[in-house]
C-alpha positions in Angstrom: -16.7 0.3 28.5 -16.9 -2.6 30.2 -13.4 -4.5 30.2 -12.1 -7.2 32.5 -8.6 -7.4 32.7 -7.4 -10.8 34.7 -4.5 -13.2 35.5 -5.6 -16.5 34.7 -3.5 -19.8 35.5 -3.2 -22.8 33.0 -6.6 -21.5 31.8 -6.7 -24.2 29.3 -7.2 -26.5 32.7 -4.1 -29.1 30.7 -2.4 -31.6 32.7 1.0 -32.3 32.0 3.9 -34.6 33.8 6.3 -31.5 34.0 3.1 -30.2 36.4 4.0 -26.4 35.4 1.7 -24.3 33.5 1.5 -21.0 32.3 0.4 -17.5 33.5 -1.7 -15.5 30.8 -3.7 -12.0 31.6 -7.1 -12.6 30.2 -8.8 -9.2 28.0 -12.4 -9.1 27.6 -12.9 -5.7 25.7 -16.9 -4.7 25.6 -18.1 -6.1 22.2 -15.0 -8.7 21.2 -14.2 -11.9 22.2 -11.7 -12.9 25.1 -7.8 -12.9 24.6 -5.2 -14.6 26.9 -1.5 -12.9 26.5 1.3 -14.9 27.8 3.5 -13.8 30.2 7.2 -14.4 29.9 8.3 -16.1 33.2 11.7 -17.4 34.4 10.1 -20.6 34.9 6.4 -21.7 34.7 5.2 -22.4 38.6 3.9 -26.0 39.6 0.3 -25.9 40.7 1.9 -26.5 44.3 3.5 -22.8 44.0 0.8 -21.2 42.1 -1.5 -19.2 45.5 -3.0 -16.8 42.9 -3.2 -13.6 45.4 -3.0 -10.1 43.8 1.1 -8.7 43.5 1.6 -12.2 45.1 0.5 -15.2 42.8 3.2 -17.0 42.9 4.4 -18.0 46.1 7.9 -17.9 47.9 8.5 -21.7 47.3 9.6 -21.0 44.2 12.7 -19.6 43.6 12.1 -17.1 40.8 9.0 -16.2 42.9 9.9 -12.4 42.9 11.0 -12.3 39.1 7.9 -14.1 38.3 5.6 -12.0 40.4 7.2 -8.5 39.1 6.7 -9.7 35.0 3.0 -10.7 35.6 2.3 -7.2 37.3 3.8 -5.3 34.9 2.2 -7.2 31.7 -1.0 -6.4 33.6 -0.1 -2.8 34.5 0.9 -2.0 30.9 -2.8 -3.0 29.7 -4.0 -1.7 31.9 -2.2 1.7 31.2 -3.3 1.5 27.4 -7.0 1.0 29.0 -6.5 4.1 30.8 -5.2 6.1 28.0 -8.0 5.5 25.9 -10.9 5.8 28.7 -9.1 9.3 28.9 -9.9 9.9 25.6 -13.5 8.4 25.4 -12.1 5.5 23.2 -12.6 1.8 23.9 -10.2 -0.2 24.5 -9.7 -3.1 21.9 -7.0 -6.1 21.6 -5.5 -4.0 18.2 -4.6 -1.4 20.9 -2.8 -4.3 23.2 -1.9 -6.1 20.3 0.0 -2.4 19.1 1.4 -1.5 22.9 2.6 -5.3 23.3 4.4 -5.7 20.1 6.2 -2.7 20.1 9.7 -2.6 19.8 12.0 0.4 20.7 10.8 3.7 22.7 7.6 5.0 22.5 9.6 8.7 23.2 11.4 8.0 19.4 9.7 8.9 16.1 11.9 6.9 13.9 10.7 3.5 16.4 7.3 4.4 16.1 7.1 4.8 12.3 8.3 1.5 12.2 5.6 0.2 14.7 2.9 1.7 12.6 4.2 0.5 9.4 4.3 -3.3 11.4 0.9 -3.0 12.7 -1.1 -0.2 11.1 -4.8 0.9 12.6 -7.5 -1.5 11.1 -8.5 1.1 8.6 -5.3 1.6 7.2 -4.0 -0.8 4.1 -0.7 -0.7 2.9 -0.4 -2.3 -0.3 3.1 -3.2 -1.2 3.7 -0.5 -3.1 2.7 2.2 -0.5 4.6 0.2 1.9 7.8 0.3 0.0 6.6 4.5 0.3 7.2 4.1 3.6 9.8 1.7 4.1 12.0 4.3 1.6 11.3 7.1 3.9 12.3 5.4 7.2 15.3 4.4 6.0 15.9 8.5 4.6 15.0 10.1 7.8 17.3 7.2 9.8 20.0 8.3 7.8 19.2 12.1 9.0 19.0 11.7 12.4 17.7 7.6 13.8 16.8 8.9 16.9 14.3 12.0 16.4 12.4 12.3 20.0 9.0 14.0 19.5 9.8 16.6 22.2 12.3 18.1 19.5 9.4 18.5 16.7 8.7 22.0 15.5 8.0 23.6 12.6 12.1 24.0 11.7 12.6 20.0 12.6 10.0 19.3 9.9 11.3 22.0 7.1 14.6 20.5 7.9 13.5 16.8 7.1 11.9 18.1 4.0 15.4 19.7 2.4 16.8 16.8 3.6 14.7 14.7 1.6 15.1 17.3 -1.5 18.7 17.0 -1.3 18.7 12.7 -1.1 20.4 10.8 -4.7 18.0 9.0 -6.4 18.0 6.7 -9.2 20.2 7.4 -12.3 22.4 9.1 -10.2 19.9 12.4 -9.6 18.3 14.3 -6.9 14.7 12.5 -5.8 12.1 13.9 -7.9 9.8 16.6 -6.4 6.7 13.8 -7.0 8.7 11.4 -4.8 9.9 13.8 -2.3 6.4 14.8 -1.8 5.4 10.9 -2.0 8.1 10.6 1.1 6.8 13.8 2.7 3.1 12.8 3.0 3.8 9.5 4.4 5.9 11.3 7.5 2.6 13.6 7.7 0.7 10.4 8.1 2.1 9.0 10.5 2.9 12.7 13.0 -0.6 13.6 12.7 -2.1 9.9 13.6 0.7 9.9 16.4 -0.9 13.4 17.4 -4.2 12.5 17.3 -4.6 8.5 18.3 -1.7 8.7 20.9 -1.6 12.0 22.0 2.1 12.4 21.6 2.3 15.8 20.4 -0.2 18.4 20.2 -2.9 18.0 17.4 -3.4 21.7 16.3 1.0 22.4 16.4 1.2 19.2 13.9 -1.4 20.5 11.7 0.5 24.1 11.4 3.7 22.0 10.9 2.0 20.6 7.5 0.3 24.6 6.6 3.8 26.4 6.3 6.3 23.4 5.2 4.9 22.0 2.6 6.3 19.7 -1.2 5.6 21.8 -4.3 5.3 19.3 -7.1 5.3 21.2 -10.8 2.5 20.3 -13.1 3.4 18.1 -15.7 5.0 19.0 -18.4 3.1 18.5 -21.6 3.8 16.2 -24.4 4.9 12.9 -22.1 2.5 10.9 -24.5 2.0 9.3 -27.7 -0.1 11.1 -30.7 -1.7 9.0 -32.4 0.4 9.2 -35.8 2.8 8.0 -33.6 0.5 5.0 -32.0 -0.2 4.1 -35.6 2.9 4.0 -36.9 4.2 1.6 -34.4 1.2 -0.7 -35.2 1.3 -0.7 -38.4 5.5 -1.4 -38.6 5.8 -4.8 -39.6 8.9 -6.0 -37.5 11.8 -8.9 -39.2 10.9 -12.3 -38.1 14.0 -12.5 -37.2 13.4 -10.1 -34.4 10.2 -12.2 -32.8 10.9 -10.1 -29.3 10.3 -7.1 -31.1 7.7 -8.2 -32.4 5.8 -9.5 -29.4 7.0 -6.4 -27.2 5.6 -4.3 -29.8 2.0 -5.7 -29.0 3.1 -5.7 -25.3 3.6 -1.9 -25.9 0.1 -1.0 -27.6 -1.4 -3.3 -25.1 -0.6 -1.3 -21.9 -1.7 1.9 -24.3 -5.3 0.3 -24.2 -5.2 -0.4 -20.7 -3.7 2.3 -19.4 -1.3 0.4 -18.1 2.4 0.2 -16.7 4.3 -3.4 -17.8 4.1 -4.6 -14.6 0.5 -4.3 -15.0 0.3 -6.5 -17.5 3.0 -9.0 -15.3 0.9 -9.2 -12.8 -2.6 -9.5 -14.5 -4.5 -12.6 -13.2 -7.4 -15.0 -15.3 -9.8 -13.7 -12.8 -9.9 -9.8 -13.7 -10.7 -11.1 -17.3 -14.2 -11.0 -18.2 -16.2 -11.0 -21.9 -19.4 -9.6 -21.6 -22.0 -11.0 -23.3 -23.4 -7.5 -25.2 -19.4 -5.7 -25.9 -16.7 -8.0 -25.1 -13.2 -7.9 -23.4 -12.7 -6.0 -19.9 -10.8 -6.3 -17.1 -11.5 -5.1 -13.3 -8.5 -5.0 -10.9 -7.5 -2.4 -8.3 -4.2 -0.1 -8.8 -1.4 -0.9 -6.5 -0.3 2.9 -6.3 -3.8 3.7 -4.3 -5.9 0.7 -4.1 -8.7 2.4 -6.2 -10.9 -0.1 -8.4 -10.8 -0.2 -12.0 -12.6 -1.9 -15.3 -10.7 -1.5 -18.6 -12.9 -1.3 -21.5 -10.6 -3.8 -23.7 -13.8 -4.2 -26.2 -13.1 -0.3 -27.4 -9.7 -1.6 -28.9 -10.2 -4.0 -31.5 -6.9 -5.2 -31.7 -6.6 -5.8 -28.0 -8.4 -8.8 -27.5 -6.3 -10.4 -30.3 -3.0 -9.8 -28.3 -5.2 -11.1 -24.8 -5.7 -14.1 -26.5 -2.1 -14.9 -28.6 -0.5 -14.7 -25.4 -3.0 -16.6 -22.9 -1.4 -18.9 -20.5 -2.9 -21.9 -22.1 -2.5 -23.6 -18.6 -6.2 -22.9 -17.4 -5.2 -23.6 -13.8 -2.4 -21.1 -13.5 -3.7 -17.6 -11.8 -2.0 -15.7 -14.4 -3.5 -14.5 -17.7 -0.1 -14.5 -19.7 2.4 -17.3 -20.4 5.6 -16.2 -18.1 7.3 -16.7 -20.4 6.8 -13.9 -22.8 8.2 -10.8 -20.4 11.8 -9.7 -20.1 13.6 -7.4 -17.4 11.8 -4.2 -17.5 15.3 -2.5 -19.0 15.2 -4.5 -21.3 11.6 -4.3 -22.6 12.4 -0.7 -22.7 15.4 -1.0 -25.0 13.1 -3.4 -27.2 10.4 -0.7 -27.8 13.0 2.4 -28.1 14.5 0.3 -30.8 10.5 -0.2 -32.4 9.9 3.4 -32.1 13.5 3.9 -34.0 12.4 2.0 -36.9 8.8 3.5 -36.7 9.9 6.5 -37.0 9.2 8.2 -33.7 11.5 10.2 -32.4 10.3 10.8 -29.1 11.7 10.2 -25.7 10.3 6.5 -25.1 9.7 3.7 -22.0 7.1 1.6 -20.9 5.5 4.2 -18.9 4.4 6.4 -21.9 1.9 3.7 -22.7 0.0 5.0 -19.5 0.3 8.7 -19.8 -0.7 7.5 -23.6 -3.7 5.6 -22.7 -5.0 8.2 -20.0 -4.4 11.1 -23.0 -6.6 9.2 -25.4 -9.5 8.6 -23.0 -9.8 12.1 -22.3 -9.4 13.6 -25.3 -11.6 11.5 -27.3 -14.5 12.6 -24.7 -14.7 9.6 -22.2 -16.9 10.7 -19.5 -14.3 12.4 -16.7 -15.2 10.1 -13.6 -15.3 7.0 -16.0 -11.9 7.7 -17.2 -10.8 8.4 -13.9 -12.4 4.9 -12.7 -10.8 2.9 -15.8 -7.5 4.7 -14.9 -7.6 3.6 -11.4 -7.3 7.6 -10.8 -9.3 9.1 -7.2 -12.5 11.3 -8.0 -12.1 13.4 -5.1 -12.9 17.2 -6.3 -14.8 16.8 -9.6 -18.5 15.8 -10.6 -17.9 12.2 -10.3 -18.9 12.6 -6.7 -22.2 12.3 -8.0 -21.9 9.0 -8.7 -22.7 6.3 -6.3 -20.8 3.8 -8.3 -19.4 3.6 -11.8 -19.7 0.3 -12.5 -19.6 -1.8 -16.0 -22.9 -0.2 -17.4 -21.5 3.3 -16.3 -18.3 2.7 -18.2 -20.1 1.5 -21.2 -22.5 4.8 -21.6 -19.3 6.4 -20.4 -17.0 5.1 -23.3 -19.9 4.9 -25.8 -19.0 8.3 -28.2 -15.7 7.8 -27.7 -14.4 5.2 -31.3 -10.9 4.4 -31.0 -11.4 2.3 -34.0 -11.6 5.3 -36.0 -8.4 6.1 -35.0 -6.6 3.1 -36.4 -4.8 2.4 -33.8 
């Protein structure tokens, strides 16, 4: 694990009118390119002031010699300290570790500050999607309300339980306490970062942290059955003839059906990009993508629903240079959209409580009910394949989706 950490003066060998040049710490980890970290100095030294001796890099000719040498020493020692910590754990220094240390804001002894730093500089193998980042952001806001300065030394099982209970008592949208699923989502983000602090930065005993989350958990009740439309209700919505005097209802009737076909939320069709839409010569239109919530790839077989392709083409943006598939003028605020589909449901004789989210649940229920192979159904919906026979699939691509949906004849349902 050979690492070079050196002090460099005017490493670019520039010449300027002032005759003063910056000082950098040169860092060359094994297996990575070199990188230069500039030292913040009260004033850049001149060639005459620079002597380059260890701990006395800038001579007393400079009125800022003491402050400047101290700044150089501090930055160099901070980087060396990171290297030593990693070396003691049998790990190699990388620029990620150096950047993380130098860009850290606040105190490393405070979990709140550490959590924010994790969000700003996630580990190299961690990708925080917008949806995931929002959950981390929501958790740290709640945590700051609980206690804005929690020290790592304060953590024990009781504190972890208090944080869980505090989350469970928070008020969410609609003036109600957070749903158990939301509490679990936030609590899981808390667990991820605390475990990372213990495992990677040794700020806590890793075995102790493991016991915290074995003893303190968030239980989410099983989803209530019936949170989907039945086939006869979907047929009623599709067959409904909308008065031409209400074009917004006719538009949203079709978009709601498309949500069901694609197992999508309303925001998914808003964000659908042109590059995600494909037409296979054998089966027809399908959509590829990645579920925002978990980053899982999806393949949506729209060819299974004859009405889907018509809707896709009807609202396609004629501007081929647009990154989005759909015209922007067909979308409304989600609350307005929910009002419209409730009105449509009422006109169709559907009495079930309805919102745009029920479309995704309905589409998923249809896939499972019609016998789509389990791992293929999960691929379509963007669910993880953990703990199921789908683990045996090396890759589920278009051919597997074609084969896995072959027995599901949705066109015969008349939806």
